[in-house]
N, C-alpha and C positions, 0 to 999 in steps of 0.2 A: 277170073276177075282181075282187073288191073288195079294195082295199088294207087291210091290218090297221090298225085304229085304234090310234094311239100316244098314251099319256097325256101330258098337258102336263107340262112340267118343273116339279118342285116348287120352291116359292119358296126352299127351303133347299138346293137341289141346286147344289153348287159344282164339279161334275165338270169342266165345260169350263174354268173358271178354274184349277182345279188342274192340268189337263192342260197348259195354257199355261205355267204355272210350271215344270212338269216338263220340257217341251220346252226351255225356256230353260236349265235345269240339265243337259240331256243325259240325262234319265231317260226310258226308253221305256215303262215299264209301272208300274202301281200295286204290283205284286209287287216290282219293283226298288226303288221308293220305300220300301216297307216294309223291305226288307233294308238299304238305305243308311242309313235313319234309325234302324234298330234298334227299330222299333215293330211292333205286330201289324197284320195286314191289316184286322182289325176296326176298329182305331183310324183307319186310313186311310179306311175307309168312313164313320166318324163325321165326319171332316173334310169329306167330300163331301156328306153329307146331314143331319148332326145339328147341334145347337147347339154352337158352339165353346166356350161357357162350361162345357159339361159335360166338356171334355177337361182333363186335367192340364197344368199349365204345362210340366212337363218334356217331355211328348209334343210340344207345340207347338215347344219349343226344338229338339228333335231333328229335327223335320220342317223347320223353318226353316233349320237348319244344312245339311241335305241338299239344300235348294233354293237355298242360297247367299243367304239373306235373313236379316234380323233378325226376331224374333218379331212386332214391331209391323208390319213391312212385310208379313209373311205374312198377318196378320189383316186388314190394310187391303186387300190384293189379293183375299182370299177373300170379304170382306163387301161389296165395292163392288157396286152394282147393275149388272145386265146390260141396259143401255138400248139400244134400237135407234138406228141412226144418225139424228141429229136434222138437220132442214133448217137451212140457214144462218140466222143470226139476222137478223131485220129490224131496222130502225133503232129502233123503240120498245122492242124486247127488250133492246137494249144497256143500257138503264137498269136492268136487273135484275142487273147485275154485283155490286152491293153486297150484294143478298140472297143471291146465289150464294156470295159470299165469306163471308158470315155462316154459311151452311149448311155450307160447307167447314170453317170453324173449329169449328162445333158437332160435326161428325163426328170431327174430330181430337181433341176433348176426350172424346167418347164412346169412341173407340178407346183413348185413353190410360187412361181409367177401367177399361175392360174388361181391358186389359193388366195394370193394377195389381191388379185383382181376381183374375185368373188367377194372378198371381205370389204373392199372399197365400195362395190356396188351395193352391198347390204347396208353399209353405213350411209351412203347417199340416199337410198330409198327410205331408211328410217328417219333421216333428218328431214326429208321432204314431207313425210307424214306428220312430223312434229313441228312443222313450220309455225303454225298459229301459236303453239305453246311457247316456242323459243322467242317469237316476236313479242308476245304480250305478257308472259308470266312475270318477267323481271321488272317490267314497267309497272305492272299492277302491284308487285311486292314493294317497289319503291314508294308508290302512292300510299300504301298501308303504313309504311314506316313514317311517312310525313304526316299521315292523319289516321291514328289508330282507331278512330270512331267509324271508319268505313266498314260496312257489313262484309264479313268474310264470305258470305254465300255468293257474292258477286264474282269471287275467284274460282268457284267450282267449275263453271263451264270451260275454263282454260285447261283443266286436267283431262277433259274428255279425249283429246287425241292420244295422250299417253295411255289412258286406260284401254282404248281400242287397239293400240299397237301391242300392248302386253297380252290382250285377249287373242289377237291374231298369232302371237308366238306360242299359244297353247298354255298360257298361265291361267290356272284355275284357283280362285280364292277359296279358303276354308272359313266359312262363317262370315257374319257381318259384325262390325264393331257394336258392342253393347247388347248383342243377342244373348239370351239365356238358353243354354243347351246342356244336354247330358254330357258329362265328362267322358272323353274317349282318349286314353293315353297315346293311341296311335296318331291322333290328329291334334291333340292339345298339350300345351306345356304350362304347368302351374308356375305362376310368378311368385307365389308365396303359399304357405300352409300346405295342407294335404287334402286329398279327395280320393274317393273310390270310384271305379267305373260306374257311370250312371248317375252320380251326384250332380247337382245343379252347379254350373259355373257360368261366369259372364266373360264374353270375349272382349279383351282390351286391345289386341293387335291381331290383324289378320295373319293367317298362314297361307301357304301356297303349294299347289301341285304344279309340276310342269309335265303335262300329259299324265302318265301313270306314276311318275317319280315324285316323291315327297321332297320339296325343297326346304320348307320351314313349317313347323307346327304352329298353330295359332296360340298366342299367349292368353291365358285365362286366369281369372280370380275365382276362388271357391266362394260359394254362397251357402248360408245356413239352410239346411233341409227343412221343409215345412213340417210342422208337428203332425203326428198321426191323429186321425179322428178320435176324439174322446180325451186327448192329452190337453193339459192346461196350457 
C-alpha cells in the first residue's frame, strides 16, 4: 500500500503555533477557543490560515484575552517563522549577532505597525457602526435639556446601534433592571444590607460577562422574604 500524499503545510498555516498557545492556556480544542473568546469558528480558522490583517482588532483582542496574552504577544507568537532546529553556531557565525539584533528590531517595528493598523481599522469599523448614535444622540440630548417635557422613550432607539455593537463584542448582560431574582454572590453585588444565597433581591444595575469572563457583577438590593404559610 502506498501512503497517501499529504500536502505541504501552507506558509500561512499557524495551526501548530495556535495549538501550542491553546495548550498553555488550558484550551483543548478550536471549538472551545471559539466559545471562550466569543468569536466564530470561521474567525478561528482565519487566524490559522488567513492574513491577520484581515481580522478585526476586536476579534484579536478577544482571542488574546482567552489565551492569556496581549494582542501584540499573540501576533508575535503567530507570525514567527517555524524554523527547524539550527546547528550550533560556529565561531565565524557569532559575528552575525549584530545583524540578528537589527532583524529583531525590524520585526518589532513591523509588529508594532501592524498592531497600530489593526487598532485603527477596529476604531474605524466601530465608529461606522455607531454613526447614527453619534449623529443624533447629542442633538436629542440638547433638545431634552431645552424641553425637559419631551418623552425619554423617544431616545431609546438611538441606543440600539451601541447595544448591537456590544453584543457583537461578546458582552452578555446579567439580569434586567428591576428584575427580582434569587441572590447569587457569584453574579450579584449587594448595594446595602445582607442576603443569603437564594434570598430575593432586585437588580438595580446590570452586570456583564465578556464571553466566559465576569466583568462586573450586577448590583442588587435585598428584599424582605415572603412570610411562610401560616405566619401572620
